[in-house]
C-alpha positions as CSV (number, residue, x, y, z in Angstrom):
1,V,-17.6,-21.6,-23.8
2,D,-15.7,-23.5,-21.2
3,A,-12.6,-24.4,-23.2
4,Q,-9.5,-24.2,-20.9
5,G,-6.2,-22.6,-21.6
6,G,-4.3,-19.3,-21.9
7,Q,-3.5,-16.7,-19.3
8,Y,-7.1,-16.5,-17.9
9,G,-8.0,-20.2,-18.1
10,N,-11.3,-19.6,-19.9
11,V,-13.2,-16.9,-21.8
12,L,-15.4,-16.0,-18.8
13,Q,-12.5,-15.2,-16.6
14,A,-10.9,-13.1,-19.4
15,A,-14.2,-11.1,-19.9
16,A,-14.5,-10.7,-16.1
17,R,-10.9,-9.4,-15.8
18,A,-11.6,-6.9,-18.6
19,G,-14.8,-5.7,-16.8
20,N,-16.9,-6.4,-19.9
21,E,-20.3,-6.9,-18.3
22,S,-22.2,-7.5,-21.5
23,V,-19.8,-10.3,-22.6
24,V,-19.9,-11.8,-19.1
25,R,-23.7,-11.8,-19.2
26,L,-23.8,-13.4,-22.7
27,L,-21.4,-16.1,-21.7
28,L,-23.4,-17.0,-18.6
29,E,-26.5,-17.1,-20.7
30,R,-24.7,-19.5,-23.0
31,G,-23.9,-21.8,-20.1
32,A,-20.4,-20.8,-19.1
33,K,-19.5,-22.3,-15.7
34,V,-19.3,-19.5,-13.2
35,K,-17.2,-21.7,-10.8
36,A,-14.7,-23.0,-13.3
37,Q,-11.2,-23.1,-11.9
38,G,-7.9,-22.3,-13.6
39,G,-6.0,-19.4,-15.1
40,Q,-4.1,-16.5,-13.5
41,Y,-6.9,-15.6,-11.1
42,G,-8.2,-19.1,-10.3
43,N,-11.8,-18.2,-11.1
44,A,-14.0,-15.5,-12.8
45,L,-15.0,-13.8,-9.5
46,Q,-11.4,-13.2,-8.4
47,A,-10.6,-11.9,-11.9
48,A,-13.6,-9.5,-11.7
49,A,-12.5,-8.3,-8.3
50,A,-8.9,-7.8,-9.6
51,G,-10.4,-5.9,-12.5
52,G,-12.3,-3.6,-10.2
53,N,-15.7,-3.7,-11.9
54,E,-18.3,-3.9,-9.2
55,S,-21.2,-4.6,-11.6
56,V,-19.4,-7.7,-13.0
57,V,-18.7,-8.9,-9.5
58,R,-22.3,-8.5,-8.6
59,L,-23.4,-10.3,-11.7
60,L,-21.2,-13.2,-11.0
61,L,-22.3,-13.5,-7.4
62,G,-25.9,-13.4,-8.6
63,N,-25.2,-16.3,-10.8
64,G,-23.7,-18.5,-8.1
65,A,-20.0,-17.6,-8.0
66,D,-18.3,-19.0,-4.9
67,V,-17.1,-16.1,-2.8
68,A,-14.9,-18.5,-0.8
69,A,-13.1,-20.0,-3.7
70,R,-9.4,-20.2,-3.2
71,G,-6.4,-20.1,-5.5
72,G,-5.1,-17.8,-8.2
73,H,-2.8,-14.9,-8.1
74,C,-4.4,-13.2,-5.1
75,G,-5.6,-16.2,-3.2
76,N,-9.3,-15.2,-3.2
77,A,-11.6,-12.5,-4.5
78,L,-11.5,-10.5,-1.3
79,Q,-7.8,-10.1,-1.4
80,A,-7.9,-9.2,-5.1
81,A,-10.3,-6.4,-4.3
82,V,-8.1,-5.2,-1.5
83,V,-5.0,-5.2,-3.7
84,R,-7.1,-3.3,-6.3
85,R,-7.9,-0.8,-3.5
86,N,-11.6,-1.0,-4.5
87,E,-13.5,-0.4,-1.2
88,S,-17.0,-0.9,-2.8
89,V,-16.1,-4.3,-4.1
90,V,-14.6,-5.2,-0.7
91,R,-17.8,-4.2,0.9
92,L,-19.9,-6.2,-1.6
93,L,-17.8,-9.4,-1.0
94,L,-18.0,-9.1,2.7
95,K,-21.8,-8.6,2.5
96,N,-21.9,-11.8,0.5
97,G,-20.0,-13.8,3.1
98,A,-16.3,-13.5,2.2
99,D,-14.1,-14.8,5.0
100,V,-12.2,-11.8,6.2
101,N,-9.5,-14.0,7.8
102,S,-9.0,-16.6,5.1
103,P,-5.2,-17.3,5.0
104,E,-4.5,-17.2,1.3
105,G,-2.4,-15.5,-1.3
106,R,0.9,-13.7,-1.3
107,Y,-0.1,-11.4,1.7
108,G,-1.6,-14.1,3.9
109,T,-4.8,-12.3,4.7
110,A,-6.9,-9.4,3.4
111,L,-5.8,-7.2,6.3
112,C,-2.1,-7.9,5.6
113,A,-2.8,-6.9,1.9
114,A,-4.4,-3.6,3.0
115,V,-1.5,-2.8,5.4
116,H,1.0,-3.6,2.6
117,G,-0.9,-1.3,0.4
118,R,-1.0,1.4,3.1
119,N,-4.7,1.6,2.7
120,E,-6.2,2.9,6.0
121,S,-9.8,3.0,5.0
122,I,-9.9,-0.6,3.8
123,A,-7.9,-1.8,6.8
124,R,-10.4,-0.1,9.1
125,L,-13.3,-1.7,7.2
126,L,-11.8,-5.2,7.5
127,L,-11.1,-4.7,11.2
128,E,-14.8,-3.6,11.7
129,H,-15.7,-6.9,10.0
130,G,-13.6,-9.0,12.4
131,A,-10.2,-9.1,10.8
132,E,-7.6,-10.6,13.2
133,L,-4.5,-8.4,13.7
134,N,-1.9,-11.2,14.0
135,T,-3.1,-14.1,11.8
136,Q,0.0,-13.9,9.6
137,G,3.0,-12.3,11.4
138,N,2.3,-8.9,12.9
139,T,0.4,-6.3,10.9
140,L,1.5,-3.5,13.2
141,H,5.2,-4.2,12.3
142,E,4.4,-4.2,8.6
143,A,2.6,-0.8,8.8
144,A,5.4,0.7,11.0
145,V,8.2,-0.4,8.6
146,R,6.2,1.0,5.7
147,G,5.9,4.4,7.4
148,S,2.1,4.4,7.2
149,R,1.1,6.5,10.2
150,S,-2.6,6.4,9.5
151,V,-2.6,2.6,9.3
152,V,-0.5,2.3,12.4
153,R,-3.0,4.5,14.3
154,C,-5.9,2.4,12.9
155,L,-4.3,-0.8,14.1
156,L,-3.5,0.7,17.5
157,D,-7.1,1.9,17.8
158,H,-8.3,-1.7,17.2
159,G,-6.1,-3.2,19.9
160,A,-2.8,-4.0,18.2
161,K,-0.2,-4.8,20.9
162,V,2.5,-2.1,20.6
163,N,5.2,-4.2,22.1
164,A,4.5,-7.5,20.4
165,E,7.7,-9.1,19.1
166,H,8.7,-9.9,15.5
167,K,11.7,-12.0,14.6
168,S,13.1,-9.5,12.2
169,Y,12.3,-6.2,13.9
170,G,11.9,-6.8,17.6
171,N,9.0,-4.5,18.5
172,A,7.0,-2.2,16.2
173,L,9.1,0.8,17.4
174,H,12.2,-1.0,16.0
175,A,10.3,-1.5,12.7
176,A,9.3,2.1,12.5
177,V,12.9,3.2,13.0
178,V,14.0,0.9,10.1
179,G,11.2,2.5,8.1
180,G,12.7,5.9,8.8
181,D,9.4,7.8,9.5
182,G,9.9,9.9,12.6
183,S,6.1,10.6,12.9
184,V,5.4,6.8,13.2
185,V,8.2,6.5,15.7
186,R,6.7,9.3,17.8
187,L,3.2,7.8,17.5
188,L,4.4,4.5,18.9
189,L,6.3,6.1,21.7
190,D,3.2,8.0,22.6
191,H,1.4,4.6,22.8
192,D,4.0,3.4,25.3
193,A,6.3,1.5,23.0
194,A,9.3,0.1,24.9
195,V,12.2,2.3,23.8
196,N,14.8,-0.1,25.1
197,A,13.2,-3.4,24.0
198,Q,15.8,-5.9,22.8
199,G,15.5,-8.0,19.7
200,G,15.5,-7.8,15.9
201,S,18.3,-7.5,13.5
202,Y,19.8,-4.4,15.1
203,G,19.4,-5.4,18.7
204,N,17.2,-2.4,19.6
205,A,15.6,0.8,18.2
206,L,18.5,3.1,19.1
207,Q,21.1,0.9,17.5
208,A,18.9,0.6,14.4
209,A,18.6,4.4,14.1
210,A,22.3,4.8,14.6
211,A,23.2,2.2,12.0
212,I,20.9,3.7,9.5
213,G,22.2,7.2,10.3
214,N,18.9,8.9,11.1
215,K,19.9,11.7,13.4
216,H,16.4,13.0,14.0
217,V,15.2,9.6,15.1
218,V,18.3,9.1,17.3
219,Q,17.5,12.3,19.1
220,L,13.9,11.4,19.5
221,L,14.7,8.1,21.0
222,L,17.3,9.6,23.4
223,K,14.7,12.2,24.5
224,S,12.3,9.3,25.2
225,G,14.8,7.5,27.5
226,A,16.8,5.2,25.1
227,D,19.8,3.8,26.9
228,V,23.0,4.6,25.1
229,N,24.7,1.6,26.8
């Protein structure tokens, strides 16, 4: 039952990804190694989290799956659950000791994955469990450029620094202008974003809005004191 190979590495991981609880249970009863490494998801727990089946995740945890195991497509099981947008599995993994700030996977951290997916409820949950705002780059900039007003507000509510600098965007206001969502721009201005802050690929927010051709945002910035010179 532990033969290695194929997309999922072993039969347990394949069954876990498919969410087939009865097969997972049978394989465990026959001695399948719950912590076996390999395959697309690195281990069966991450595969189950990616598949979104809470009962399979719970079964694997009950049989000794390592919630902190690293590797695979998503980096760890917590990030897999976040990418899947499965809040109940995220809660289950956190309850079982998942490290909310583990720097793994394509997004860096679980919070970055939630911000990338524009998922305000999971972002808030992670922050309530101690997620750090700036472990990988700046999450506020990511939310701003993606035009996710609810996530931006969530991050600000939890202490994100509105004028923190980012090498590509300058401050979050600049990022929001690039994203093109006027409501996010207004929200950041209402939270004292520096309208004339310098930096980023366009130099400042007003230049970014002008270069992109967003007249509404240009007008909004000018009304907020942007310096045309």
